[in-house]
C-alpha positions in Angstrom: 270.4 278.4 -79.4 273.5 280.4 -78.5 273.1 282.8 -75.5 273.0 286.4 -76.6 276.1 288.3 -75.3 275.7 290.6 -72.4 276.3 294.3 -72.3 279.9 295.0 -71.1 279.8 298.0 -68.7 283.0 299.4 -67.2 282.7 301.3 -63.9 285.2 304.2 -63.9 285.6 305.5 -60.3 287.9 306.8 -57.6 288.9 304.5 -54.7 287.1 306.9 -52.3 283.8 306.2 -54.0 284.2 302.4 -53.8 281.2 301.7 -51.4 278.5 303.3 -53.6 280.1 302.0 -56.8 280.2 298.5 -55.3 276.5 298.7 -54.6 275.9 299.8 -58.2 278.0 296.9 -59.5 275.8 294.4 -57.6 272.7 296.1 -58.8 273.8 295.8 -62.5 275.0 292.3 -62.0 271.6 290.9 -61.0 270.0 292.2 -64.2 271.3 289.2 -66.0 271.9 290.9 -69.4 274.6 293.2 -68.1 278.3 292.2 -67.5 279.6 295.0 -65.2 283.4 295.4 -64.7 284.7 296.4 -61.3 288.4 296.1 -60.5 288.0 294.4 -57.1 285.7 291.8 -58.6 287.4 291.1 -61.9 291.1 291.4 -61.2 292.9 288.2 -60.2 295.9 288.0 -58.0 299.1 288.5 -60.0 297.5 290.2 -62.9 298.9 293.5 -64.3 296.0 295.7 -63.0 297.0 298.7 -65.3 297.0 296.5 -68.4 293.8 294.7 -67.4 291.9 297.9 -66.8 293.0 299.3 -70.1 291.8 296.1 -71.9 288.5 296.3 -70.0 287.9 299.9 -71.1 288.8 299.1 -74.8 286.2 296.2 -75.0 283.5 297.9 -73.0 280.2 298.7 -74.7 279.4 301.5 -72.1 281.6 303.3 -69.6 279.9 304.7 -66.6 282.1 307.5 -65.2 281.3 307.8 -61.5 282.0 311.3 -60.3 282.1 313.0 -56.9 283.7 316.0 -55.3 286.6 313.8 -54.3 287.2 312.2 -57.7 287.0 315.3 -59.8 289.6 317.1 -57.8 291.9 314.1 -57.3 295.0 313.7 -59.5 295.7 310.1 -60.3 294.6 307.0 -62.2 290.9 308.0 -62.5 291.9 311.0 -64.6 294.0 308.7 -66.8 291.0 306.4 -67.2 288.8 309.3 -68.2 291.4 310.4 -70.8 291.5 306.8 -72.2 287.7 306.6 -72.3 287.4 310.0 -74.2 289.9 308.8 -76.8 287.9 305.6 -77.4 284.7 307.6 -77.6 286.0 309.3 -80.7 286.0 306.0 -82.5 282.3 305.3 -81.9 279.6 306.2 -84.4 277.5 309.3 -83.8 274.5 308.7 -81.5 276.2 305.8 -79.7 275.6 305.7 -76.0 279.1 305.0 -74.8 280.1 307.5 -72.0 277.5 308.0 -69.2 278.6 310.5 -66.5 277.1 309.5 -63.2 277.2 312.1 -60.4 277.4 310.6 -56.9 277.0 314.0 -55.2 276.7 317.7 -56.2 280.1 317.9 -57.8 281.1 320.1 -60.8 281.2 318.1 -64.0 284.7 318.0 -65.5 284.9 320.2 -68.6 285.9 317.2 -70.8 282.7 315.4 -69.8 280.2 318.2 -70.3 279.4 317.1 -73.8 277.4 314.2 -72.5 274.1 314.3 -70.5 274.6 313.0 -67.0 272.6 311.2 -64.3 272.4 312.3 -60.7 272.7 309.2 -58.5 271.8 311.1 -55.4 270.2 311.8 -53.0 269.6 308.3 -51.7 265.8 308.6 -51.9 266.1 309.3 -55.7 268.5 306.6 -56.5 265.8 304.2 -57.8 264.6 306.9 -60.3 268.2 307.6 -61.4 268.9 303.9 -61.8 265.8 303.5 -64.0 267.1 306.2 -66.3 270.5 304.6 -66.4 268.9 301.2 -67.1 267.0 302.6 -70.0 270.2 304.0 -71.6 272.0 300.7 -71.2 268.9 298.9 -72.6 269.0 301.1 -75.7 272.7 300.5 -76.1 272.3 296.7 -76.0 269.4 297.0 -78.5 271.8 298.8 -80.9 274.5 296.1 -80.5 272.1 293.2 -81.1 270.6 295.0 -84.1 274.1 295.5 -85.6 275.0 291.9 -85.1 271.7 290.6 -86.5 270.3 289.4 -83.2 266.9 291.2 -82.7 265.3 288.7 -80.4 263.1 290.9 -78.2 261.6 288.0 -76.4 264.8 286.9 -74.7 264.3 286.6 -70.9 267.3 289.1 -70.5 264.8 291.8 -71.5 263.6 292.3 -67.9 262.9 295.6 -66.2 264.9 296.5 -63.2 263.4 295.2 -59.9 261.8 298.4 -58.9 259.8 298.7 -62.2 256.5 296.9 -62.5 255.9 294.3 -65.2 253.6 296.6 -67.0 256.4 299.2 -67.4 259.2 297.0 -68.6 260.6 297.6 -72.1 262.1 294.9 -74.3 265.8 295.1 -75.3 266.1 296.3 -78.9 263.0 298.5 -78.8 263.2 301.4 -81.2 265.0 304.3 -79.7 262.3 306.7 -80.8 259.9 305.0 -78.4 262.1 305.8 -75.4 261.7 308.9 -73.4 265.3 308.6 -72.1 267.2 311.8 -72.5 270.1 311.8 -74.9 273.3 310.5 -73.4 275.2 311.0 -76.6 277.6 313.8 -77.5 275.9 317.1 -78.3 278.6 317.8 -80.8 279.9 315.2 -83.3 283.4 314.0 -83.1 283.7 313.7 -86.9 286.2 315.9 -88.7 285.0 319.1 -90.2 286.5 318.8 -93.7 285.9 322.5 -94.6 287.5 323.7 -91.4 290.5 321.3 -91.9 291.0 322.6 -95.5 291.0 326.2 -94.2 293.6 325.4 -91.6 295.8 323.5 -94.1 295.6 326.5 -96.4 296.7 328.7 -93.5 299.7 326.5 -92.6 300.6 326.5 -96.3 300.6 330.3 -96.6 302.3 330.7 -93.3 305.1 328.3 -94.5 305.3 330.2 -97.8 305.5 333.5 -96.0 308.2 332.3 -93.6 310.4 330.4 -96.1 310.3 332.7 -99.1 310.2 336.3 -99.9 306.6 337.2 -99.0 304.4 339.1 -101.5 301.3 341.1 -101.0 299.2 338.2 -102.4 300.8 335.7 -100.0 300.2 338.0 -97.0 296.6 338.7 -98.1 295.8 334.9 -98.5 297.5 334.3 -95.1 295.3 336.9 -93.5 292.1 335.5 -95.1 292.8 331.9 -94.4 293.8 332.7 -90.8 290.6 334.6 -90.0 288.4 332.0 -91.7 290.1 329.1 -89.9 289.8 331.1 -86.6 286.0 331.3 -87.2 285.8 327.6 -87.7 287.8 326.9 -84.5 285.6 329.3 -82.5 282.4 327.7 -83.8 283.4 324.0 -83.8 285.6 324.1 -80.7 287.4 320.9 -81.8 291.1 320.0 -82.0 292.6 317.2 -84.2 293.6 314.2 -82.1 296.9 313.5 -83.9 299.8 313.7 -81.5 302.3 314.7 -84.2 300.0 317.5 -85.3 299.8 318.8 -81.8 303.5 318.7 -81.2 304.4 320.4 -84.5 301.6 323.0 -83.9 303.0 323.7 -80.4 306.5 324.3 -81.9 304.9 326.5 -84.6 302.8 328.5 -82.2 305.7 329.2 -79.9 308.3 330.1 -82.6 305.9 332.0 -84.8 304.9 334.2 -81.9 308.5 334.8 -80.9 309.5 335.5 -84.5 307.6 338.7 -84.5 309.8 340.0 -81.7 313.1 338.4 -82.5 313.2 338.2 -86.3 315.8 341.0 -86.6 318.2 339.3 -84.1 317.4 335.7 -84.9 316.2 335.3 -88.5 316.4 331.6 -88.2 313.3 331.7 -86.0 311.1 332.4 -89.0 312.5 329.5 -91.0 312.0 327.1 -88.1 308.4 328.3 -87.8 307.9 327.7 -91.5 309.2 324.1 -91.3 306.9 323.5 -88.3 304.0 324.9 -90.3 304.8 322.5 -93.2 304.7 319.6 -90.8 301.4 320.7 -89.2 299.7 321.2 -92.5 301.0 317.9 -93.8 299.9 315.9 -90.8 296.5 317.6 -90.9 296.2 316.7 -94.6 297.0 313.1 -93.9 294.4 312.9 -91.1 291.8 315.2 -92.5 288.9 312.8 -91.9 290.0 311.7 -88.5 287.7 312.5 -85.5 288.2 315.7 -83.6 288.4 316.1 -79.9 286.1 318.6 -78.2 288.4 321.2 -76.7 286.8 324.4 -75.4 289.8 326.5 -74.1 292.5 325.5 -76.6 290.1 326.0 -79.5 289.3 329.5 -78.3 292.9 330.5 -77.7 293.9 329.0 -81.1 291.1 331.1 -82.7 292.5 334.2 -81.0 295.9 333.4 -82.3 294.6 333.0 -85.9 292.5 336.2 -85.7 295.6 338.1 -84.4 297.8 336.8 -87.3 295.1 337.8 -89.8 294.6 341.2 -88.4 298.4 341.8 -88.1 298.8 341.0 -91.8 296.0 343.4 -92.7 297.2 346.3 -90.7 300.8 346.0 -91.8 299.7 346.0 -95.5 297.9 349.3 -94.8 300.9 350.7 -92.8 299.0 351.0 -89.5 302.2 350.5 -87.6 300.6 352.0 -84.5 298.7 348.8 -83.8 301.4 346.2 -84.7 303.1 346.2 -81.3 299.8 345.4 -79.6 298.8 342.8 -82.1 302.1 340.9 -82.1 302.0 340.8 -78.3 298.6 339.2 -78.6 300.0 336.7 -81.1 302.8 335.8 -78.7 300.5 335.5 -75.7 297.8 333.5 -77.5 300.4 331.3 -79.0 302.0 330.5 -75.6 298.6 329.8 -74.0 297.5 327.5 -76.9 300.8 325.7 -76.7 300.3 325.0 -73.0 296.7 323.8 -73.5 297.7 321.5 -76.3 300.6 320.2 -74.3 298.3 319.3 -71.4 296.1 317.5 -73.9 298.8 315.2 -75.2 
């Protein structure tokens, strides 16, 4: 009988936290059904450590992101690992336990990881209780994997409780998730594309391009205003950004030039044309990736929503000749466009 495959667990951590992460690695290793990955244990002399770590993250079933006051404020490879993990998480089905934030001390959870429920692996006297909750989450994940591969053998000796849990308390691998009291480690907000919101944004880019590249009419400006406000509402509610790099780059170009065009159109009419072309590219890329996952992005979504609201309000007030407010609104368009561009650029 072939041996059931083990759960591949990647330990993402900063070098300063190596001692406690090393102890966690040993604890997971003795479980028998877990195959933990720690760089100092798995990397061989002469291997490309950057490539091997990237491969390990890509094949992992679960990534435990170990966080401390030192790691969350440190710039470097651990931040790159977290970014890679978040991108892979978007490819996982909903309700999949994939990212497990593990706090090693009383640190502030990074904004990008606040979507997932975390475990406090401190203080020392509460580590056993924290490890039991972590063990339950990993157990559930392995149960899902074996169920999806047609291997539902719950009597396998791998299904052992952690050493500090009595025999009466141990739960078999593959047990129905509804029977577990483990708190949800999955994303509170799905990463799947919101089709309705995508269509609204595509319509906005279409009307923006039409307005920029042709002689605008009252109907075009009215539709631009409506689509901008509705798309802004979706962004504010969903707080998700498309993951396509080309979409982000074209949107950055559009946001910057569109905002400037309100101030420089008279002197540089070509600005409006360039903004129109950028809008065409953004709308086209969004249409091609309409069902792709979205990335949870709190600040850039809010600033993008402010930009869209500002554009919509601007078009409305100009149609009613409320010129008194236009200077204030086009300043808001420019500022929100620049802020959103910066945030999108940082997210590339």
